C-alpha positions, 0 to 999 in steps of 0.5 A: 795647446796641449796634445789631444790623444798623444797628437802632437800639436793638439790635432788629430790629422785628417786625410781626405781620400777621394776619387771618382766611382770606381777608382779603388779607393776601398781596396786602398783602404783595405790595403792600408788598414789590413796592413798597418797595425800600431796607429789607431785610425777612425775612417769616415766613409759615405754609404758604408753599407755598400762598401765591400770591407774586408772581412778579416778586418771587421770586429764588430758593428753597431748601427752607422759604426764598423768596428775593425781589429786593430782599435780601428773604426769606420763610421758611416755618414750620408751628408755632409751635415752628418760628417760634423757630428761623425767627426765628433762622435769618433773622436769621442768614440776611438780617440784616434790618432789619424782621421781618413775621410772617404768621399763619395765617388762623386763628390768635390773635395773643395766644399768639404775642405770649406766645411771643414775650415768653418766647423763650429764644433768641437772637432773644429779644435782637435781636428786638421787637414795635413799639409798633403791631405787630399789623395785623389785615387785615379783609375788609370784604365777609365780616367781619361774617358771620365775625365772627359764626361764627368766634372767632379772626376775633374774637380778631384784631380784639381784639388788633389796634393797626391795622385794614387794612379791605381789598375795599371794593369788594366790600361794599354801602354797608348791608355797610359801616356793618355792619362799622364798628359791628361794629368798634366793638364789638370794638375802637374803639380800633384805628386803621382805615385803609384803601389804594386799589389806587393808587400813592399809596395803595401809597406810603402803605401801605409805610411805614405798615405797615413803620414799626410805629407809629402818630402819637399812640401810635396811638389817635388820629390825633395826631402826638405829637411836635408841641407842645400848641397847635401847629395844623396843618391838613390837607385830604382831597379825594375823588370816592368817596363816604363813609359818614357814620357812620364819618366822624362817629366819626373827627371824635369821636375826635379830641376836643378837638384837632380845633378846626376842620372844614369842607367839603362832603361826597359821602355814600353813598346821599344826592343832596343835598350834605352839609356838615360842620362842626365849631366849638367843641364842636359837630360837625354834618353837614347835607344841603343842596341837591341835587348839579349835574350832573357829579362829586361829590366831597368837599373837607374842611379839618382844623384842629387840634393836631398833625394829621397830613394822612397819618393822616387821609387813610388813615383817611378811606379806610377810610370810602369806600363803593365797592362795587356799590351806589354 
């Protein structure tokens, strides 16, 4: 099939952005749309009139369509039936290079994905869900209670290829530990990432969301493009404290691809200097002398097969404890 709108492979990639009410989906969209300037992005959202699109991004409004600076558009839909015609319209109107579909906060992704698979409109030939196309935004402060009360919130996590953990600054260390345990129970395999509200964090969020894929086919932070046996070193330096359990779980998920890990770790709630080490099959976190006066800083080096420093960084950011008790 020839390329469509200059997109290799003939079909426009589609990202499904989901998450429960108030999780921060619109904040994510505003960060991405405000920072990326080289791709034509179409965003399809439910109840657009009630969404606070950043005023700096607005160019014009015309009915259900909002034009944004940089050649991007947002299109409002209120029912799933309208979604299919909206896909056709944005394809004609803006000739996008990528489409982001934001679901309502109470939508379950599975029926939407099934509907996309069964499309018979012209969009069926021109749109494809990317390999890691279901991104669920998780409110770190509210998610555990939400999971207990709402099946839709659990379904959004279960369906996710990637989990974007938001609002880390609003959750206590204990609450964040509970969140990671809950996510382990619902979807242990989905990549778990977070992006600080800094220029560096936003700069890494944009390609992560829009590229629609994760190195190593989503399931672990290893770049499948590297040949087996090629060792790569990746470092991580951060002043924010980390949670021990998610940090160790991340190292374990790397499996035999992680050949060596070593360094000091600032562990949340711990006055002693942590020392993380992976040697052979042994992985351990020991606590040494108390931290000296002054800033506490995590300084880690990972060596492994095809490790990707960016993937490690965003997953380690999801282990940060930056809430009110830290």
